[in-house]
C-alpha positions, 0 to 999 in steps of 0.5 A, a space after each residue: 893129600 897133604 896140606 901145608 897151612 899158612 902163618 895163621 892157619 893150622 891143621 884144624 883150620 877152615 881149609 883143613 876142615 873143608 878138605 877133610 870132608 872130601 879127602 884123606 888129608 894129612 896136615 902137619 903143624 908147621 913151625 912157621 917161625 922157622 922156614 927151613 924147619 917147615 921145609 924139612 917137615 914138609 919134605 918128610 911128610 911127602 916121603 912118608 905119606 906120598 900124597 896125590 896132591 900137595 896143597 900149600 896155602 900162603 906161607 905153606 905155598 912158599 914151602 911147597 914151592 921150595 920143595 918143587 925147586 929142590 926136587 923134593 916134590 914132583 907131583 901135582 900142586 895146588 897153591 892158594 895165594 902163595 907167599 913166594 916172593 916174601 920167603 923165596 925171592 925169584 922162583 925157579 921151577 922145573 919145567 915138568 912141575 904141575 902147578 895150579 895157583 888160585 889167587 884172590 884179585 883183592 888179596 891185600 896180603 900177598 899181591 896177586 901180581 906175584 902169582 901172575 908173574 910166576 904163571 907168566 914165567 913158568 909154562 908149568 903154572 896155571 893161574 886161576 884168579 877169583 873174586 876174593 881176598 887173601 883168605 880165599 873164603 869163597 873156596 870154602 863154600 860148597 865144593 870149590 876148594 875140592 874142585 880145585 884139588 881135583 883140577 890140580 890132580 889132573 894136571 
């Protein structure tokens, strides 16, 4: 599995630690000040490691969406409150994409409407709304995050 962290995340952050408990995880340190460099680094990581699932959190979700748009990644994808509109504008996804989005209804950073719109306009996107904020802290309790990774893998 490959994790693309958010602006405030890191390869050793809470989501990475939770995922490492259950999965073989690759989590590169993204240079979040340069979106294009992040996309290139993520593209190289997907080629080198061939993950079963690509997980993108917030900023990392926008990076993952860019890889899906340009065809660099075609596998199952789990997006956690993806910051797509802030970084990409309108998103055009291939119909064959397999995407699960988990987004908190109380997200004050990335409005959930962005994920709702993405799911409404792309049949390849499944949205799960949870009672949480942007950090999706509730997913770190128990095996919730791992469960969503497994759901994404089966898409």
